[in-house]
N, C-alpha and C positions, 0 to 999 in steps of 0.2 A: 504493499499499499504506500509506503514511504516513497519508493522509486516512482510510482505513478504520480503522486503529488508533486514531486520535484520536477518530473518531466513537464507537467502542465505549467509550472511556475518558471521553468527554466529561462525562456526567452525574456519575459518581463523582468525577472529578478536580476539576471545578469546584466541587462541594459542599465537597470537602476544602479547596479554596483559600481559602474564606471563613472557615475555622476558624483557631484560634490556632496559628501556627507561629513559635516564638520566634526572635529574632535575638540577636546578641551583646549589644546594648545593653539588651535586656529585663531582664537581671539586673545592673543598674548604676544608680547615682545620678547620676554625672557624665557618662555617655555616652548620656543619654536623648535620643531624638527622638520626634516625634509617633507615627509608625507603629510604632516599636519598643515604645512604651508601650501601644499598643492591642493588643499581643499578650499582655499581662498588665495588666489595667486598674488594678491596684494601683500601677503605675509612673506613672500619670497625675499622682499627687500630687507627684511630683518634677519636673514641668515648672514652670518658674519664671514664665513669662509666657504670655499667650494666643497660640495659634498656629493657623494654617490650612494645610492641605496637600492636594496632589493626587498621585495615583500612577496610572500606567498601565503595564500589562505585557502583552506579546504572547506568549501561551503557544505554544511550539513554532513561533514566527515566523508564526503564522496569525492574520489579522485577525479571523476568525470567533470565535476564542477569546481575544480581548483582554479584559482585566479593568481597569476604571476605578474609582477610589476617590476620594471627596472626604471630608475629615475636618476637624474643628475641636475644639480643647480650650480651656477657659477656667477658670483657677484662680480660686478665690474663698476668703475666710476660712472658709467652711463646707465646703470640699472642692473638687475639680476635676470639672467637668462636661465631657462630650465627646459629639459626635455624628458619625455616619459614614453614608455612602451608598456602596454597592458594587454594580457591575453587570457582568455577563459574559454572553456568549452571542452568538447570531446570529439571523437572521430566523425560523428555524423553532423555535428554542429559546433562551430567555434566563432569567436568574435575577437577582434583586435582593435586596439585604439592606439594611435600615434598622436602625441600631443607636444606642442611647442609653446612655451609660456615666456612672458616678459613682465617685469614689475619695476616700478619707479616711484621714488618719493615725490609727493605732491606738496611738500612742505615738511616742517619738522615733525608734525604729528599726524600726517595723513599719507597713506600710500595707496596705489592703485595697480592692478595687474589684469592681464588678459591672457587667454590661452586659446589656440586654434587646434581643433581636434579633427583627425581623419579616422573614420570608423569603417571597418570591413567585417561583414557578417556572412559566413558561408554555411549553407545547409546542403547536405548531400542529397542529390537528386533535384535540387531547386536552384543551384547556382549561388552567386554572391550578390550582396547588396552593399553599396558604398554610400557614405554620407560624410559631409563636411559641416561642422558646426563650431561654435565658439562658446566660451564662458568667460566671465569677468567678475571682478570683485574689488571692493575697497575697504580699508581699515582705518579707523580713527582712534587716536589716543586722546580720550576725554580728559582724564586726570593721570597722574603718574601711575595709578593702580587700575584704572577703569578703561576698557577698550570696547569698541563697537565695530561691527562689520556687517556688510551685506554682500550677497553673491547671487549671480544668475547663471544657470546652466541652460544652454540652448535658447537664449533670448530671441533669436531669429525664428524660432519655432520650425526647425527642420522637420519634415515629415518623418513619422515612425520613431521619433525620439521625444521623450517627455521634456516639458519645460519645468525646471526646478528652481524655485526661489528660496533663499534662506537669509535669515538675519539673526544676529546673535550678540551677546555681551560676554565679556571676560573680566573677572576681577582678580588681580594679583594681590591677595591678602599679604603675601610675603614672598621671598624668593623660593620658599618651600611649598606654598599652597596656592593653587589656582582653582577658581570656581567659574564655570562657564555655563551658559544656557543658550539654546538656539531654537528657532521656530522654522520649520521646513515645510514648504508647500509644493507638492508635486502635482502636475496637471492630471486631473481625473482621480485624485486620491485625497482623503481627509488630511488636514494639517497634522504635522508631527512635531511634538515637543521633546527636546533632549535637555537633560540636566547632567552636567559632567563635573567631576571633581578630580583634581590631580594633586598628589601630596608626595614630596620627597622626604623619606625618612632620614636619609643621608644624601649628600650630593650625588652619589653614585647609584642610588637605588630609589625608584619612585613607583607609585601605584596610581592607576586611574580607574575610576568606576563611572560608567555611563548608564543613566536610566532613561528610558524612552517609552512612550506609549505604543510604539511599534516594536514588538519583541525582536525583530530582525536587527535592530540597532542598539540592543543592550549589550554592553561589553564590559569585561574586566581585564585589566592590563597590568603587567609588571614590566619594568624597564631597568636596564643596567647600563651605566656609562663606564667604559674602560679606556681612559685616555682619549684616543681619536675614534674609538668604536662605540656605537650606540646599538644596543640590542633590546628589542621589544617582543614580548610574548603575550598574546591575548586570545580571548575566546568570546564568542557570542553564543547565546542559547535560544532556540525556538522551542516552545512547548511541544509541538508535534514533530518537527523535523530534526531536532537534536542540536548538537554542538557544531560550531564553525570555528576551528582553531586557526591561528595565523602567527606568522613570525616576521619581524622586520629587522634588517641589519643595515646600518648606515655608517659609512666611513667618511671621516673628515679628511679631505686631501691636505 
């Protein structure tokens, strides 16, 4: 029964998984990591050094629905450039996303970013579908501790892709504790509310807990920093479909 449900949800869920789903660090200056910044490209500006990262996630513990991502970001005096490749699927159906992003300071407390995405979906027996779309976001530092951001995925309403809008707040209570909340509206779906907390027990070890009224976006994360290496292990849980474990490794060049 589980495999039948996953097959029915496969196309819509995997398409949504490549869209922007903010994490706690997305609305923050000092808690940024590569994949958190790629959820709102404006945050790329706050990455201090070049980084390269890989992420792999096994949706519902099924190898056929594993998602693999490779990303790189490179700050320059003219702004921060980033690229990413994401792939998901299995032999009969798979999807790829190629993205190129750029972010730039709009002032001391405001940044903006944009990303162009090329998507390719191949279904055995039906051929391939190609699409070109964009996403963009901005972040504002309201006070030294309070941040706000907005983001739009597919604002041009490319056919067969959802329009996803998100807005959020992040509060850096200290260098060790971050509290964030986000409201996400996907075209054709009810609004989603996320509440996220990130706490560093010591500078090298932190934990993040995400609550959401959509069970697909509830996560528990532990992260480790070892000099230039950042390792994150996380899992989400769906009441019917089970666990979706994932691992992220980021290396600071």
